[in-house]
N, C-alpha and C positions, 0 to 999 in steps of 0.2 A: 674581683677575680672572675675569670671566665670559666664556667664549669659546664661540662657536657655530662648528661645523666642518661645512661642506658636503662631502659625499663622505667622511665619516668611516670608512666601512667599506672603502674602497679601499686600495690599496697604500701610497700616500703619506698619505692621510687617517688610516689606522689608526696609522701611526707618529707623526704629529703629535698625535693624540688621546692615545696612551700617554704621550708626552713631557709634554703639558700636564697630564694627570692626575698624573703622577709629580712634577711641580713644584707640585702643590697647587691648581691652578686648577679652577674649576667649569666643566665642559664639557657642552655640549649637542651631541649628534651628530645630524646630518641626513643622510639618504640616500634612495636609491630604495626601500629596504625598511627595516623596523625601526619602532620606536615613534614616532619623529619623522620625518615625511616632508614634503617640500616641493619646490618647483620653483624653483631659483635664477634661472631666466629670468623668473619672475613677480615683479615688484616688490612686489606686495601680500603674497605669501608671505614674501619677504625682510624686509619691514618688520615683519610680524607676528611672525615667528620670531626676529628680531634684537632686538626690544624688550627692554631690560634687560641687554643684553650690552655688553661693553667693546670686544670685537674679534670680527670675523667672518673666518674663514679659508675660502677656497674651494680645495679639493683635488680638484675634480671632473675626471673624464676621460670623455669621451663614448665610446660604442661606435664601433668602426671603421666608417668610412663616414658617420658623423654628427658629424664634427669641428666643423661650424658651430654645434652646440649649445654648445660651449665659449665662443664669442664671444657667443652669446645670453645665456648665464648671466652672463658678465662685465657685460654691459649691464644685465641685470635686477638684479644686485647693486648696481651703481653707482646706478641709479635708486631702488631700494628703500631704500638707505642715505642718500640725499641729505638733508643737513640734520639727520641723526640724531646726529652726533657719534661714531658707532661707526666704529672704524678697520677697514679692509678690507685683507686680505693675499691676493693671488692667487698660487697655486703654479703655476709653469709649468716648462718644460723648459730645457735649456741651449742649444737650437738658435739662440737669438738672440745668443748670445755671439760676440764677434769672435775668430777663430782667431789666436793669438799670431803676431806678425810679418807679419800681413796686414791688409787692410781688409775681409775676407770674413766673413760670418756663418757659423757652423758649418753651418747648414742648406744653405747654398750652396756648401759646400766639396766638393772631390772625395772620393768615397768615402762621403758621407753616405748612410745606408740609404734607398733609395727608398720602402720601405714605411712609414717613419717621417715622411716629408715632410708628409703631410696634417696630422697632429697637431702637428708642429713649427710649421707655418705658422699653424695655429689658435692655438697658444700665443703666437706672435709677435703676432698680431692682437689677442688678448685684452689 
């Protein structure tokens, strides 16, 4: 399988990349730096770089204070892949999960770290 991974150099993306390679898949790594660069929020970049791939995985994480970039990237990926037949996997966090025994999302539960709230909400929106 040919897999394109956005954010391949990051914490989650590097683990996903290692696992995909270990399983024998052909991987194209895209990041802010490195030999293959692109902007996941740009549908033209997404379409160009995704051509010929079976799956696109987005493991991007914006810098603190720029959480809206995560939502923009999700939209760019969806638009760029529209009609291509390429499957998309978006990696997010656990903040959208419901706390067992409640009807409350983890992000809204007591004790959820305030400093993680912006990225958690962006993951939920994506």
